[in-house]
N, C-alpha and C positions, 0 to 999 in steps of 0.2 A: 543194490539200489541203483536206480538210473541217475545219470549225471544230467540234470535238467538244464544246466547252463552250458553244456558242452566244453567244460574246462579240462576234462580228463586228458585230451590229446592236445591241449593248447600249448603253444610255445611262449605264452604270455603268463606263465605261472608266477604268482605273487604280485603282479602289477595289473591294475584295472585298465589303464590306457597306456600303450607304449609311448614313450618319449614325452609324456605329459609334463614331466618336470623340466623340459627344455623350452616350453612355450609359456609365455606370460599368461597367468590365469585370468587376467582382466582384459586380454585382447579380444575384441568383439568377433574376430575371425578365427579364434582359437580352434574350434572344431574342424573347420576347413583346413587349417594349417596342419593339424594332426593327421587328417586324412591324406594330405599331400605327402607328409613325412612317411606315412605307412606305405604309400605307393612307391616312394623312393626306395624304401627298404625292400619291397617286393621286387623291384628292378635291380636289386643288388648294390645299391648305393649305401655306403657307410654313413650313418647318421651322426655327424659331428656338428660343431657350432656353425661351420660354413654351410652345411646341408640345411640346417634350421633356418639360416638367413635366406638362402635361396628359396626354400619352400615358402617362407613368409612373403617374400617379394612376389613370387610366382602366384601364390594364392590371392594376394591383394590385387595384383594385376588382372587375374582371371575374374574376380568378383566385380571390379570396376568396369571391365570390358563387357561382362554379361549384363550389367546394369545399363550400359550405353546401348547395347544391342536391344534390350527390352524397351528402352526409351524410343529408339528409332522405329522399332516394330509398332509401338503404340501410336506414334505419329503417322505411320503408314496406314494403320487401321482407321484413324480419324480422318485422314485424307480420303480414303476410299469411301467411308460413310458420307462425307460431305459431297463427293461426286455422285453417289447414289441418290442423295437427296435432290440434287440438281437435275438428274436425268428424268425423263418422262416415266412416271410410275403410275400404274393403274390398279385400283381395287375393283375386283369383279365379283359378280354374284351369278353363279351358274346353277342350273337345275340339273342334278344328276340323279335320275330316278325320282324318288319322292323326297330327296334331300336337297338342300341349298349349300353350295360350297362358296365360302367367302375367302378370297385369296388376293394376292397382289403379284404383279409382274411388271417388267419393263418391256416385255415382248408378248403381246396378246396372241399373235398367230402361233408362235411356238408353244406357248402355254396351253392354249385351247386344243392344239393338235395332240398334245400329250394327254390331256384330260378326256377329250371327246365327250363334251356335255350333251345333254338332251336339249337344252335351251339356254341361251344367254339372256339372263333376266335384266341385268343392269351393269353398267361400267361407269366408274367415277374416277376423276383424278385423285391420286393419293398414293402414298407409299406404305412402308412398314408400320409407321405410327398410326395411320388411318385404319389399316387392317387390324392392328391390335385393339384399337378403340372399338371397332365394330365387333370383334370377338368378345370383348368385355361386355359390350352393350347387350349382346344376344346370348350371353353365356348360359342362361337358363334354358335355351333351346338347343344347346350343343349336343349333337349325336355322337361326336368323336372327332378329334383332330380339328380340321377346318370345315367340317360338315355340320349343318344345323337343320333341325326340324322346321318346317314352314309355319311358324307361329304368326299370330295376327300382327304383332309389332314388327317383325321382320318383313312380312308381306307389305305392310303399310310403308315401311322405309323404302322398299324397292319401288313401290308405286310412286312415291314422292320423287325418287331419283329419276324415274322414267318421265315424270312430268317436267322436272327441272332441266334435265339434260337430254331428253328425247329417248326414244326406244333405240336400243343398240342395233345397228344394222350389221348383223354378223350371221352369216350362214355357213361359212367355211368351218370345217371340223365338227359340225353339228351331227349328232346321231338322233334323228327324229324317232320318237316312240309313239306318235299319235296323240300325245298329251301336250296341250299348250296352255300354260297358266295365264298367258296374256294374249289371247287371240285378238287379231286385228278387228277393228270396229266394222262389222258387216252390215250395219243399218244403212249406211250411205249407198252401198252397192245393191241392196235389194229394194230400195225405194221407200223404206220406212223411216 
C-alpha cells in the first residue's frame, strides 16, 4: 500500500508539527514561529527555550517589517496614481481596418507610432477612468480587447467629439488605406 502522506521516511514520526508544544497555541503568529523554528533546526541550531525566544522575536520583527514595507509600497502606488491623474492623458479613437480602437495614453506620438492606425477619428482629454467608461458604454460592440465594431452609437459619439473638440489634426504614423470615415467637406471646394 502506498504511503499517501509521505510519513514512511519522515523524521517526524509520532508528532504532527515539530516543536508545537514549545509555542503558545494562542499566539497569532504561531505558524510563522514554527516555520522559523523548523528553519533553525535545518540550519543545525538546537531548539531549546532560547531558540524559541529568538525565533518568536525574529518572526514578529519580520512580520511587522513586511507590513511596514507593504504600507510604504501602497503609499508609493497611490502617489504614482495621483501623478498619473495630474499628467496630460488622452483617450483616443482610432480606425484600424474596419474596427475602432479606444485607448488612452500620455504620449500620442509614441502610441500612434506603435499602433500605426489607418485614421485618427477623435482625441479627447481623459485618462484610465474615461477610457474604462467608454469601454463599458460600448461593451456591446466589443470585438476584442480595446477594439470595437463601428456601431451607430459609437460613430455618433465620435461625431459629437469631433464637433465639440474639432477634427484631430494628426497625419504622422498614419497608414492610409484609401478608406476615410470622415472625409473633409468637399462642397466648398467644388462650388456646391
